[in-house]
C-alpha positions in Angstrom: -9.1 -38.7 -11.7 -10.2 -36.8 -8.5 -13.7 -37.9 -7.4 -16.6 -35.4 -7.2 -16.6 -33.4 -3.9 -18.9 -34.6 -1.2 -21.1 -32.2 0.7 -19.1 -30.4 3.4 -19.7 -31.3 7.1 -21.9 -28.9 9.1 -19.7 -25.9 10.0 -19.9 -22.9 12.3 -19.3 -20.4 9.4 -23.0 -19.9 8.6 -23.8 -19.0 12.2 -21.3 -16.1 12.4 -22.2 -12.4 11.8 -21.9 -11.2 8.3 -22.2 -14.6 6.6 -23.3 -14.4 3.0 -23.3 -17.5 0.8 -23.3 -15.2 -2.2 -20.4 -13.1 -1.1 -16.9 -13.5 -2.5 -15.1 -16.6 -1.2 -12.4 -14.3 0.1 -12.3 -10.5 0.1 -9.3 -8.5 1.4 -10.1 -4.8 1.8 -7.6 -2.1 2.7 -5.5 -4.5 4.8 -2.7 -2.9 6.8 -0.1 -5.2 8.6 2.5 -3.6 11.0 5.4 -4.9 13.1 5.4 -3.3 16.5 8.3 -1.1 17.5 11.3 -2.6 19.3 14.5 -1.1 20.7 16.3 -1.5 17.3 13.3 -1.0 14.9 10.5 1.6 14.6 7.0 0.5 14.0 7.0 -0.8 10.5 4.1 -1.1 8.0 4.8 -4.1 5.7 1.4 -4.4 4.1 -0.4 -1.1 3.3 -3.9 -0.9 2.0 -3.9 -4.3 0.1 -7.3 -5.2 -1.5 -8.3 -8.2 -3.6 -11.2 -10.7 -3.8 -11.6 -14.2 -5.0 -14.8 -15.8 -6.2 -15.6 -19.5 -5.8 -13.9 -21.5 -8.6 -11.6 -18.6 -9.4 -7.8 -18.4 -9.3 -6.0 -15.2 -8.2 -2.3 -15.0 -8.4 -0.4 -12.6 -6.1 3.0 -11.9 -7.4 6.0 -9.8 -6.5 9.6 -10.0 -5.2 10.5 -11.5 -1.9 9.5 -9.2 0.9 6.7 -7.5 -1.0 4.0 -8.6 1.6 2.4 -11.5 -0.4 2.8 -14.1 2.3 2.0 -11.8 5.1 -1.3 -10.8 3.5 -2.1 -14.6 3.2 -1.0 -15.3 6.8 -3.1 -12.4 8.2 -6.2 -14.2 6.8 -5.4 -17.4 8.8 -4.3 -15.4 11.9 -0.8 -16.9 11.8 1.3 -13.7 11.5 4.8 -13.9 12.9 5.6 -12.6 16.4 5.4 -8.8 16.6 3.1 -8.5 13.5 -0.5 -7.7 13.6 -3.3 -6.5 11.3 -4.1 -2.9 12.3 -6.6 -1.9 9.7 -8.9 -3.2 7.0 -10.8 -6.4 6.8 -10.5 -10.0 5.5 -13.9 -11.6 4.8 -14.6 -15.2 4.2 -18.1 -15.4 2.6 -18.8 -12.1 4.4 -17.4 -13.1 7.8 -14.6 -10.7 8.9 -11.9 -13.0 10.1 -10.0 -10.1 11.8 -12.9 -9.6 14.3 -13.0 -13.3 15.4 -11.4 -14.5 18.7 -8.8 -17.2 18.6 -11.3 -20.0 19.4 -13.6 -19.1 16.5 -10.8 -18.5 14.1 -9.3 -21.9 15.0 -12.6 -23.6 14.2 -12.6 -22.1 10.7 -8.9 -22.5 9.9 -8.4 -25.6 7.8 -12.1 -26.3 7.5 -13.0 -23.3 5.4 -9.6 -21.5 4.7 -6.6 -23.7 4.2 -3.0 -23.0 3.3 -0.2 -24.9 1.4 3.1 -23.6 2.9 6.2 -22.7 0.9 8.5 -25.4 2.3 6.7 -28.7 2.7 9.5 -30.4 4.5 9.5 -27.7 7.2 5.7 -27.6 7.4 5.3 -31.3 7.9 6.3 -32.9 11.3 9.5 -34.9 10.5 8.9 -37.5 13.3 5.3 -38.5 12.4 4.1 -40.5 9.4 2.2 -38.3 6.9 -0.9 -40.4 7.2 -1.0 -39.8 11.0 -0.8 -36.0 10.5 -3.8 -36.1 8.1 -5.7 -38.4 10.5 -5.1 -36.2 13.4 -6.5 -33.1 11.6 -9.6 -35.1 10.6 -10.2 -36.4 14.1 -9.8 -32.9 15.7 -11.7 -30.8 13.3 -14.4 -33.2 11.9 -14.7 -35.3 15.1 -14.2 -38.4 12.9 -13.4 -41.8 14.3 -9.8 -42.9 13.7 -10.8 -45.8 11.5 -12.9 -43.5 9.2 -10.2 -40.9 9.3 -7.6 -43.4 8.2 -9.8 -44.5 5.3 -10.2 -40.8 4.3 -6.5 -40.2 4.6 -5.8 -43.0 2.1 -8.5 -41.5 -0.2 -6.9 -38.0 0.0 -3.4 -39.3 -0.9 -5.0 -41.2 -3.8 -6.7 -38.0 -5.0 -3.4 -36.2 -5.3 -1.9 -39.1 -7.3 0.4 -40.5 -4.7 1.1 -44.2 -5.7 0.1 -46.9 -3.3 -1.4 -44.5 -0.8 -2.3 -47.1 1.9 1.4 -47.9 2.1 2.8 -44.4 1.7 0.6 -42.9 4.4 2.9 -44.9 6.9 6.0 -43.2 5.5 7.8 -40.1 7.0 8.2 -36.8 5.2 11.9 -37.5 4.4 10.9 -40.6 2.5 9.1 -38.5 -0.1 10.5 -36.4 -3.0 10.0 -32.6 -3.0 7.1 -32.9 -5.4 5.5 -35.8 -3.4 5.7 -33.7 -0.2 3.9 -30.9 -1.9 1.2 -33.4 -2.9 0.9 -34.5 0.7 0.5 -30.8 1.7 -2.3 -30.5 -0.9 -4.0 -33.6 0.4 -3.9 -32.2 4.0 -5.2 -28.8 2.8 -8.2 -30.6 1.1 -9.0 -32.8 4.1 -11.9 -30.5 5.2 -12.9 -29.3 1.7 -12.3 -25.6 2.4 -13.9 -22.7 0.5 -10.5 -21.1 -0.1 -7.1 -22.6 -0.6 -4.0 -20.4 -0.4 -0.9 -21.9 -2.0 2.2 -20.0 -0.8 5.0 -20.5 -3.4 3.9 -24.2 -3.9 6.5 -24.8 -6.6 9.6 -23.4 -4.8 12.8 -25.6 -5.3 11.0 -27.9 -7.7 12.2 -28.5 -11.2 10.2 -27.3 -14.2 8.5 -30.6 -14.9 7.4 -31.2 -11.3 6.2 -27.5 -11.1 3.9 -28.2 -14.0 2.6 -31.3 -12.4 1.9 -29.5 -9.1 0.1 -26.6 -10.9 -1.9 -29.0 -13.0 -3.0 -30.9 -9.8 -4.0 -27.6 -8.1 -6.0 -26.6 -11.1 -7.8 -30.0 -11.2 -8.6 -29.8 -7.5 -9.8 -26.2 -7.9 -12.1 -26.9 -10.8 -13.8 -30.0 -9.2 -14.2 -28.5 -5.7 -14.9 -24.9 -6.9 -12.3 -23.6 -4.5 -11.3 -20.0 -4.4 -7.5 -20.4 -5.1 -5.0 -17.8 -4.1 -1.6 -18.6 -5.7 1.3 -16.7 -4.1 4.4 -16.6 -6.3 7.4 -14.4 -7.2 7.4 -15.8 -10.8 4.9 -14.5 -13.4 5.9 -17.3 -15.7 4.8 -20.0 -13.1 1.3 -18.5 -12.9 0.8 -17.6 -16.6 -1.5 -20.6 -17.3 -3.2 -20.9 -13.9 -4.5 -17.5 -12.9 -7.8 -15.8 -13.8 -6.6 -12.5 -12.2 -3.2 -11.2 -11.1 -2.5 -8.8 -8.2 1.1 -7.4 -8.4 2.5 -6.4 -5.0 5.5 -4.1 -4.4 6.7 -2.9 -1.0 3.5 -3.8 0.7 1.2 -2.2 -1.9 -0.8 -3.8 -4.7 0.5 -1.7 -7.6 -1.6 -3.4 -10.3 -4.6 -5.7 -10.4 -5.8 -7.1 -13.7 -7.3 -10.0 -15.5 -4.4 -12.3 -16.4 -4.7 -11.9 -20.1 -4.7 -8.1 -19.8 -1.7 -8.1 -17.5 0.4 -10.3 -19.7 -0.5 -8.5 -22.9 -0.8 -4.9 -21.7 0.8 -4.2 -18.3 0.0 -0.7 -17.0 2.6 -0.4 -14.3 6.4 -0.2 -14.8 7.0 -2.8 -12.1 4.7 -5.3 -13.7 6.4 -4.7 -17.1 9.8 -5.2 -15.5 8.8 -8.5 -14.0 7.4 -9.7 -17.4 10.6 -8.6 -19.2 12.7 -10.6 -16.7 10.9 -13.9 -17.9 13.1 -16.0 -20.2 11.6 -16.2 -23.7 12.2 -18.0 -26.9 14.3 -16.0 -29.4 16.5 -14.6 -26.6 18.9 -17.5 -26.4 22.4 -16.3 -25.5 21.1 -12.9 -24.5 21.3 -11.7 -20.9 18.0 -11.4 -19.0 16.6 -7.9 -18.4 17.4 -7.1 -14.7 15.6 -4.6 -12.6 18.3 -2.3 -11.0 18.4 -1.5 -7.3 16.6 -3.2 -4.5 13.2 -2.9 -2.8 12.9 -0.1 -0.2 13.4 -0.7 3.5 9.9 -0.8 5.0 11.2 0.7 8.2 12.3 3.8 6.4 9.8 4.4 3.5 10.3 7.2 1.0 7.5 9.5 0.3 5.4 9.0 -2.8 5.6 6.0 -5.1 7.7 3.3 -3.5 8.9 2.0 -6.9 10.1 5.5 -8.1 13.8 5.0 -7.1 14.1 2.0 -9.5 11.6 3.2 -12.1 12.9 4.3 -15.5 9.8 6.5 -16.0 10.1 8.4 -12.7 9.3 12.1 -12.7 9.0 14.7 -10.0 5.3 14.1 -9.5 6.2 10.5 -8.4 7.2 12.0 -5.0 3.3 11.9 -4.4 1.6 8.7 -4.0 -0.4 7.8 -7.2 -4.1 6.8 -6.9 -5.5 3.7 -8.5 -6.3 4.5 -12.1 -8.9 2.5 -14.0 -7.2 1.0 -17.0 -10.0 -1.3 -18.1 -12.6 -3.7 -16.8 -11.3 -5.1 -13.6 -7.8 -3.6 -14.4 -6.4 -0.9 -12.1 -2.8 0.6 -11.9 -1.2 2.7 -9.2 1.1 4.7 -11.5 0.9 8.3 -12.7 2.1 7.3 -16.2 0.0 4.2 -16.5 -1.3 5.2 -20.0 2.2 5.5 -21.3 3.2 2.1 -19.9 0.3 0.3 -21.3 0.7 1.9 -24.7 4.4 1.0 -25.1 
């Protein structure tokens, strides 16, 4: 059982302009991320007007195909966008503090302490030539100014919290000596080292078998409940997040095309892309039948078509889909960017 969270160390967040303890843990508003032009590529918008918010203790799932902008939206919050990419509009607020307005020094002081991330490939994210315990200790010493002896004790405690057997011994082991599921547990332990307000988990169950996936999601849920973290769960698989999310944001081609409470999205999707993702999930009673596949491919962000980005693949597309649809209010906390949302939700 994970012990009750201790009080967080004194931090610089409360001293920054805009800080509001009662504000959402994380609020992304009208975020735009672009890649600068090169000799072979025009300036390209890869996230266009994304907005969502996460309250303390709440889980938001951000789902969509690879390349939809899910991970770039998350990376923009931490200021770790890839070379050539930058946030050109909008805001990302952590308890009211706009992270996009902070200089690199201030952002570095908040990263990890208040906003942490579990990366998609734990083996690539961990340093292969350093023991995992050393990597946790180093973060504690640098950010919390903890003595190495106390940091080592805390590292053992963190590994124990994420249910790694014999943590005092295992902290001396290297990443390659752990299984895929255990490496993800190490990543979770590192992310929890500073008791952040928001934890972003970017495809945390990729390449893991179904049983290990369930264990990792159960562990994230346990940690989130006890520490009242705002949890952002990035995934391409609606089935993976079905039991974990309070709300779901569906991304396609850099846009959030539907945002809804999880129960509403799974029972009454109001966008044809959301419905297509749900229909692609294997279900009981379909044994021996082919899965429903979505035809075509996502558009090239360097050459976007006018209007709804999903229209070329949409079975309900009409001439009016050549104009961008506004966000329609479907229900409480439920919006859809589709001209025919009412027909989709009724079918």
